C-alpha positions as CSV (number, residue, x, y, z in Angstrom):
1,M,-119.6,33.2,75.1
2,L,-118.7,36.0,77.5
3,L,-115.3,36.4,75.8
4,K,-116.8,36.6,72.4
5,T,-119.3,39.2,73.5
6,T,-116.6,41.3,75.2
7,L,-114.5,41.3,72.0
8,T,-117.4,42.3,70.0
9,V,-118.2,45.3,72.3
10,I,-114.5,46.3,72.2
11,A,-114.4,46.1,68.4
12,C,-117.6,48.2,68.0
13,A,-116.3,50.8,70.5
14,A,-113.0,51.1,68.6
15,L,-114.9,51.5,65.3
16,V,-117.1,54.3,66.8
17,C,-114.1,56.0,68.3
18,A,-112.3,55.8,65.0
19,Q,-115.2,57.4,63.2
20,D,-115.7,60.1,65.8
21,A,-111.9,60.9,66.2
22,P,-110.7,64.0,64.4
23,K,-108.3,63.5,61.6
24,K,-104.7,63.5,62.6
25,E,-103.1,66.9,61.8
26,L,-99.8,67.2,60.2
27,P,-97.1,69.1,62.1
28,P,-96.6,72.7,61.0
29,A,-94.1,73.5,58.4
30,G,-90.7,74.5,59.6
31,G,-90.0,78.2,60.0
32,T,-87.5,80.2,58.0
33,P,-84.0,79.2,59.3
34,K,-82.1,81.9,61.0
35,P,-78.4,82.7,60.4
36,F,-76.0,81.3,62.9
37,S,-74.6,83.9,65.3
38,V,-70.9,83.3,65.9
39,P,-70.0,83.9,69.5
40,K,-67.5,86.7,70.1
41,K,-64.0,85.4,70.2
42,E,-60.5,86.6,70.9
43,T,-57.6,85.3,68.9
44,F,-53.9,86.0,69.6
45,K,-50.5,84.6,69.0
46,L,-47.8,83.8,71.6
47,R,-44.2,84.9,71.1
48,N,-43.3,81.3,70.0
49,G,-45.9,81.4,67.2
50,M,-48.6,79.3,69.0
51,Q,-52.1,80.6,68.2
52,V,-54.8,80.9,70.8
53,T,-58.5,81.4,70.4
54,L,-60.8,82.1,73.4
55,V,-64.6,81.8,72.9
56,P,-66.9,82.7,75.8
57,Y,-69.9,80.5,75.2
58,G,-73.0,79.1,77.0
59,V,-74.3,79.4,80.5
60,A,-73.3,76.1,82.0
61,P,-70.2,76.2,84.3
62,V,-68.1,74.0,82.0
63,V,-65.1,74.7,79.6
64,T,-63.4,72.8,76.9
65,V,-59.6,73.2,76.5
66,S,-58.5,71.8,73.1
67,A,-55.1,71.9,71.5
68,K,-55.2,71.3,67.8
69,V,-51.8,70.3,66.4
70,A,-51.1,70.4,62.7
71,F,-49.9,66.8,62.3
72,G,-51.7,63.7,61.4
73,N,-51.6,60.7,59.0
74,A,-50.8,63.1,56.2
75,N,-47.4,63.5,57.7
76,E,-46.6,59.9,57.6
77,G,-44.2,58.3,55.1
78,P,-45.1,55.1,53.1
79,N,-43.7,52.9,55.9
80,Q,-45.1,54.9,58.8
81,V,-48.9,54.3,58.5
82,W,-50.5,54.8,61.8
83,L,-47.3,56.0,63.4
84,A,-49.1,59.3,64.0
85,D,-51.8,57.3,65.9
86,F,-49.1,55.7,68.0
87,V,-47.9,59.2,69.0
88,G,-51.4,60.3,69.8
89,E,-52.0,57.2,72.1
90,M,-48.6,57.5,73.8
91,L,-49.2,61.1,74.6
92,S,-51.7,60.0,77.3
93,E,-49.2,57.6,78.9
94,G,-47.9,60.3,81.3
95,T,-45.6,63.3,81.4
96,A,-42.1,63.9,82.9
97,S,-43.9,64.8,86.1
98,M,-46.9,62.4,86.1
99,T,-47.5,58.8,85.3
100,A,-50.6,57.9,83.2
101,E,-52.5,57.0,86.4
102,E,-51.6,60.4,88.0
103,L,-52.5,62.2,84.8
104,A,-56.0,60.5,84.8
105,R,-56.5,61.3,88.4
106,E,-55.7,64.9,87.9
107,A,-58.2,65.1,85.0
108,A,-60.8,63.5,87.1
109,R,-60.2,66.0,89.9
110,M,-61.4,68.7,87.4
111,G,-64.4,66.7,86.5
112,G,-63.0,65.6,83.1
113,Q,-61.0,63.0,81.2
114,L,-58.1,63.7,78.9
115,A,-58.7,62.7,75.3
116,T,-56.2,62.4,72.5
117,S,-57.1,61.6,68.8
118,V,-55.3,61.8,65.4
119,G,-56.9,62.5,62.1
120,P,-55.6,62.9,58.5
121,D,-54.5,66.5,59.1
122,T,-54.9,67.3,62.8
123,A,-54.3,65.8,66.2
124,D,-56.3,66.8,69.2
125,I,-55.4,66.9,72.9
126,S,-58.4,68.1,74.9
127,I,-60.4,68.0,78.1
128,D,-63.8,69.2,79.3
129,V,-63.8,70.4,82.9
130,L,-65.7,72.5,85.4
131,S,-65.2,76.2,84.8
132,E,-63.3,76.7,88.0
133,F,-60.5,74.4,86.8
134,A,-60.0,76.1,83.4
135,S,-56.5,77.3,84.3
136,D,-55.6,73.9,85.8
137,A,-56.8,72.2,82.6
138,V,-54.5,74.5,80.5
139,K,-51.5,73.5,82.6
140,L,-52.4,69.8,82.2
141,V,-52.7,70.0,78.4
142,A,-49.5,72.0,78.2
143,D,-47.7,69.3,80.3
144,V,-48.9,66.5,78.0
145,L,-47.9,68.3,74.8
146,Q,-44.6,69.7,75.9
147,R,-43.2,67.0,78.2
148,P,-44.6,63.6,77.2
149,R,-43.1,60.6,78.9
150,F,-43.4,58.1,76.1
151,P,-42.7,55.1,78.4
152,E,-41.1,52.2,76.5
153,T,-42.9,49.8,78.9
154,E,-46.3,50.8,77.4
155,M,-45.2,50.3,73.7
156,E,-46.1,46.7,73.5
157,R,-49.6,47.2,75.0
158,Q,-50.3,49.9,72.4
159,R,-49.0,47.8,69.6
160,A,-51.3,44.9,70.6
161,N,-54.2,47.3,70.6
162,F,-53.4,48.6,67.1
163,L,-52.8,45.0,65.8
164,R,-56.3,44.1,67.1
165,Q,-57.8,47.2,65.4
166,L,-56.1,46.2,62.2
167,T,-57.4,42.7,62.3
168,V,-60.9,43.9,62.8
169,Q,-60.7,46.4,60.0
170,L,-59.3,43.9,57.5
171,A,-62.0,41.4,58.5
172,N,-64.7,44.0,57.9
173,P,-66.1,44.4,54.4
174,Q,-66.6,48.2,55.0
175,G,-62.9,48.6,56.0
176,I,-61.8,46.5,53.0
177,A,-64.0,48.6,50.7
178,S,-62.8,51.9,52.1
179,Q,-59.2,50.9,51.9
180,A,-59.5,50.1,48.2
181,F,-61.6,53.2,47.4
182,F,-59.1,55.6,49.1
183,K,-56.2,53.9,47.3
184,Q,-57.9,54.5,44.0
185,V,-58.9,58.1,44.7
186,Y,-55.7,59.3,46.4
187,G,-53.0,56.9,45.0
188,D,-49.6,57.1,46.8
189,H,-50.5,60.2,48.8
190,P,-50.9,59.6,52.5
191,Y,-54.6,60.1,52.2
192,G,-54.6,56.9,50.1
193,R,-52.9,54.8,52.8
194,L,-55.8,53.9,55.1
195,F,-54.3,50.9,56.9
196,P,-50.7,49.8,57.7
197,T,-49.5,46.2,57.2
198,E,-49.0,44.0,60.2
199,A,-45.3,44.1,59.6
200,M,-45.3,48.0,59.8
201,L,-47.0,47.9,63.2
202,K,-44.7,45.3,64.6
203,S,-41.6,47.3,63.4
204,Y,-42.4,50.6,65.2
205,T,-40.1,51.3,68.2
206,I,-40.3,53.9,70.9
207,D,-37.6,55.8,69.1
208,D,-39.8,56.0,66.1
209,V,-42.6,57.5,68.2
210,R,-40.2,60.0,69.8
211,N,-38.7,61.0,66.6
212,F,-42.1,61.5,64.9
213,Y,-43.2,63.6,67.8
214,K,-40.1,65.8,67.5
215,S,-40.5,66.3,63.8
216,N,-44.2,67.2,64.0
217,V,-45.2,68.7,67.3
218,G,-44.3,72.3,68.5
219,A,-45.7,75.7,69.2
220,R,-45.9,76.8,65.6
221,R,-48.0,73.9,64.8
222,T,-50.4,74.3,67.7
223,H,-53.7,76.2,67.9
224,L,-55.2,76.3,71.5
225,F,-58.9,76.7,71.7
226,I,-60.8,77.4,74.9
227,S,-64.6,77.6,74.8
228,G,-67.2,77.8,77.5
229,R,-67.5,79.7,80.8
230,F,-64.0,80.9,82.0
231,E,-62.5,83.9,83.8
232,P,-60.2,86.4,82.1
233,D,-57.2,85.2,84.1
234,V,-57.1,82.1,81.9
235,R,-55.0,84.1,79.5
236,K,-52.3,84.5,82.1
237,A,-52.4,80.7,82.7
238,I,-51.9,80.1,78.9
239,E,-48.9,82.5,78.7
240,A,-47.3,80.9,81.7
241,A,-47.8,77.4,80.5
242,F,-46.9,77.8,76.8
243,N,-44.7,80.8,76.3
244,G,-41.6,78.8,77.1
245,W,-42.3,76.1,74.6
246,A,-39.9,75.9,71.6
247,E,-41.3,77.0,68.2
248,G,-40.8,73.6,66.7
249,P,-41.3,72.7,63.1
250,E,-43.3,74.9,60.7
251,V,-46.6,73.7,59.4
252,Q,-46.3,71.5,56.4
253,R,-49.2,70.8,54.1
254,N,-49.1,68.7,51.0
255,P,-52.5,68.4,49.3
256,P,-52.8,65.6,46.8
257,K,-53.1,66.1,43.0
258,T,-56.1,64.0,42.1
259,E,-57.7,63.0,38.8
260,A,-61.3,61.6,38.5
261,K,-61.2,58.5,36.3
262,R,-63.3,55.4,35.8
263,T,-62.0,52.4,37.8
264,F,-63.6,49.2,38.9
265,T,-62.5,46.9,41.7
266,L,-64.3,43.7,42.7
267,I,-63.0,42.1,45.9
268,D,-64.1,38.6,46.6
269,R,-65.7,37.7,49.9
270,P,-67.0,34.1,49.4
271,G,-70.3,33.4,51.1
272,A,-71.1,37.1,51.8
273,Q,-74.8,37.7,52.2
274,Q,-74.3,41.4,51.3
275,S,-72.2,43.4,48.9
276,T,-70.5,46.5,50.2
277,L,-70.4,49.3,47.7
278,R,-68.2,52.4,47.4
279,I,-69.0,54.6,44.4
280,G,-67.5,58.0,44.1
281,L,-64.7,60.2,42.8
282,P,-62.4,63.1,43.8
283,V,-63.8,66.6,43.3
284,A,-62.4,70.0,42.9
285,A,-65.1,71.5,45.2
286,D,-62.9,71.5,48.4
287,P,-63.7,73.9,51.3
288,T,-62.0,76.8,49.6
289,S,-64.2,76.5,46.5
290,K,-67.4,78.6,45.9
291,D,-69.0,75.3,45.0
292,Y,-68.4,73.6,48.4
293,I,-71.6,74.7,50.1
294,P,-73.8,74.2,47.1
295,F,-72.2,70.8,46.7
296,Q,-73.1,70.0,50.4
297,V,-76.7,70.8,49.6
298,T,-76.5,68.6,46.5
299,N,-75.1,65.8,48.5
300,S,-77.8,66.0,51.2
301,L,-80.5,65.9,48.5
302,L,-78.9,63.1,46.5
303,G,-77.7,60.6,49.2
304,G,-76.5,62.4,52.3
305,S,-79.7,62.6,54.4
306,F,-82.5,60.2,55.4
307,A,-84.8,62.1,53.0
308,S,-82.4,61.9,50.1
309,R,-83.2,60.4,46.7
310,I,-80.8,57.5,46.8
311,T,-82.0,56.5,50.4
312,S,-85.7,56.8,49.3
313,N,-85.0,54.7,46.2
314,I,-82.9,51.7,47.4
315,R,-84.0,51.7,51.1
316,E,-87.6,52.8,51.3
317,Q,-88.9,51.8,47.9
318,K,-86.9,48.7,47.0
319,G,-85.6,47.4,50.3
320,Y,-82.2,46.7,48.9
321,T,-80.3,48.1,51.9
322,Y,-80.9,49.4,55.4
323,S,-78.7,52.5,55.7
324,P,-77.1,53.9,52.6
325,S,-75.4,57.2,52.7
326,S,-73.2,59.6,50.8
327,Q,-70.6,62.2,51.9
328,L,-68.8,65.1,50.5
329,S,-65.7,64.4,52.6
330,S,-62.9,67.0,52.8
331,R,-59.3,66.9,53.7
332,Y,-56.8,69.8,53.5
333,H,-57.8,71.7,50.3
334,T,-59.1,68.5,48.7
335,A,-62.3,66.6,48.7
336,H,-64.1,63.5,47.4
337,W,-67.7,62.4,47.1
338,V,-68.7,58.8,47.9
339,Q,-71.9,56.8,48.1
340,N,-71.8,54.0,50.6
341,A,-74.2,51.1,50.8
342,D,-74.4,47.5,52.1
343,V,-76.8,45.7,49.8
344,T,-78.3,42.2,49.6
345,T,-76.0,40.1,47.3
346,N,-78.7,39.2,44.8
347,V,-79.5,42.9,44.1
348,T,-75.9,44.2,43.9
349,A,-76.1,45.2,40.2
350,E,-79.6,46.6,40.6
351,S,-78.5,48.7,43.5
352,I,-75.7,50.2,41.4
353,K,-78.1,50.8,38.6
354,E,-80.5,52.7,40.9
355,I,-77.7,54.8,42.4
356,L,-76.5,55.8,39.0
357,Y,-80.1,56.4,37.9
358,E,-80.5,59.0,40.7
359,V,-77.2,60.6,39.9
360,N,-78.1,60.9,36.2
361,R,-81.6,62.2,37.0
362,L,-80.2,65.0,39.0
363,R,-77.7,65.9,36.3
364,Q,-80.5,66.1,33.8
365,E,-83.3,67.7,35.8
366,P,-83.3,70.3,38.6
367,P,-85.1,69.2,41.8
368,A,-88.5,70.5,42.8
369,E,-88.5,73.7,44.8
370,K,-90.4,72.0,47.7
371,E,-87.9,69.1,47.8
372,L,-84.9,71.5,47.8
373,A,-86.5,73.7,50.5
374,G,-86.8,70.8,52.8
375,I,-83.1,69.8,52.4
376,K,-82.0,73.4,53.0
377,N,-84.0,73.6,56.2
378,Y,-82.6,70.3,57.3
379,M,-79.0,71.5,56.6
380,S,-79.6,74.8,58.4
381,G,-80.9,73.0,61.5
382,I,-78.0,70.5,61.5
383,F,-75.5,73.3,61.3
384,V,-77.0,75.1,64.3
385,L,-77.0,71.8,66.3
386,Q,-73.3,71.2,65.4
387,N,-72.5,74.5,67.0
388,S,-74.6,74.1,70.2
389,S,-71.7,73.2,72.5
390,P,-68.3,74.5,73.3
391,R,-66.6,71.5,71.6
392,G,-68.8,71.9,68.6
393,I,-67.8,75.6,68.3
394,I,-64.2,74.6,68.6
395,E,-64.5,72.0,65.8
396,Q,-66.0,74.6,63.5
397,L,-63.5,77.2,64.2
398,N,-60.6,74.8,63.7
399,F,-62.1,73.8,60.4
400,V,-62.0,77.4,59.3
401,S,-58.5,77.8,60.6
402,V,-57.0,74.7,59.0
403,Q,-58.7,75.3,55.6
404,G,-57.7,79.1,55.7
405,L,-61.3,80.3,55.2
406,S,-62.5,83.8,56.0
407,D,-63.8,84.8,59.4
408,D,-67.3,85.2,58.1
409,Y,-67.5,81.5,56.9
410,L,-69.6,80.4,59.9
411,R,-71.7,83.5,60.0
412,T,-72.7,83.3,56.3
413,Y,-73.0,79.5,56.1
414,V,-76.8,79.3,56.7
415,P,-77.6,82.2,54.3
416,K,-75.4,80.6,51.7
417,V,-77.2,77.3,52.1
418,N,-80.5,79.0,51.7
419,A,-79.4,80.8,48.6
420,V,-78.7,77.6,46.7
421,T,-81.1,77.3,43.8
422,R,-82.5,74.4,41.8
423,G,-80.2,75.3,38.9
424,D,-77.2,75.4,41.3
425,V,-77.9,71.8,42.4
426,Q,-78.3,70.5,38.8
427,G,-75.2,72.4,37.8
428,I,-73.1,70.8,40.6
429,A,-74.4,67.3,39.7
430,E,-73.6,67.9,36.1
431,R,-70.1,69.3,36.5
432,Y,-68.8,67.0,39.2
433,L,-70.8,63.8,39.4
434,D,-69.9,62.2,36.1
435,P,-70.5,58.3,36.3
436,N,-67.9,57.8,33.5
437,K,-65.2,59.2,35.8
438,M,-66.2,57.3,39.0
439,T,-64.4,54.7,41.1
440,F,-66.4,51.6,41.8
441,V,-65.4,49.3,44.6
442,I,-67.5,46.3,45.4
443,V,-66.8,43.7,48.2
444,G,-68.9,40.6,47.9
445,D,-69.3,37.0,46.8
446,K,-67.6,37.2,43.4
447,A,-69.2,33.9,42.2
448,K,-72.7,35.2,42.6
449,I,-72.3,38.9,41.5
450,E,-69.4,39.1,38.9
451,Q,-71.5,38.3,35.8
452,S,-74.2,40.9,36.7
453,L,-71.5,43.6,37.2
454,K,-70.0,43.3,33.8
455,P,-71.8,46.4,32.5
456,Y,-70.0,48.5,35.2
457,A,-66.6,46.8,35.0
458,G,-65.7,48.4,31.6
459,S,-62.2,47.5,30.6
460,N,-60.9,46.9,34.1
């Protein structure tokens, strides 16, 4: 009885509190986004052709030293897939004067850790250190770039790592779908070769690594960025460490020639509880195009943000998927748009129908002003966040450098985002996002979904 009485009192009290409590207020609307202010930078070229950019930034006593080298997977031949990645990993295996362990200890002494990575167009050798060690970090990066050890004893360990990565990727429906999508979009261009074969990885020798390095790494292909808090004498350290480096090969760029055309690929994954979707096409709105920023806004509104239309449709309203997303993804002077989603098997066709519904709706009707304003505020805020660290600034400046954009690209980015109109968004969708020219890749249980996908398969 006592328990029942107590619960009754609590319930009544809660009801009274609920009646007396003030209504929950909505957060205030976001303010007008401010243009991004690009930190003052100094750019110069060494006598061997190497570019250097110094960017004093922030108040914390840290500095990022990053060497961006113009080589990557785009420089690989048909039988060299991931060979550039081999080079990137082997660069951290020591120098002529230091073993890998000594290299790691030296980086740790400065409060950092050396990192190497390879992308489609650019490799990165970088380290974040305490400001007092900026000059020492420059010397370390120079040693790694100019005098790599490439020890044959580490080749098999790296090969085993890559073989494991390949096995994981090829067992993963997302990896399988992406491989098929890139092949359809970029064909025989290196951008279309996402994964090597096992035989390729097993065939690479230490001589292949050394020869690829010699053919693709040198002063003329390197842009050194230093951002953070550092003393002016860092320039002397740069000149002392890099002036004696050979010029090396010239930068070579080979953007693909793409054509948007309707293709359909269904890859069987028996017993799959989900279907993995890739729907998209190559677009002419690469970073050098006047349509690039308006397309980014269009993408964010359509499928590229949590508040986007496709996400709201197939995630929030219908519960077909957990985390769909779309991207306007760029390479050197080329780009593609793709919608990604992992959807429940029994709604595979319905998911595609809703994705295309949202694409066609945007092609036919401009978005509401309020909806567009929210997306533009979101993009402006994200852009500022991306530039809120020394490494973030370096990534943005390198993007501008690689793509050959004007110096005011970063300064005018936010104003250009906020200048995009409702008509611009509809125009982008109408010009570029034609479902009749899209590539469809579906990885799933063929026995359960093939019949329902016939309306999208066309003649394929």
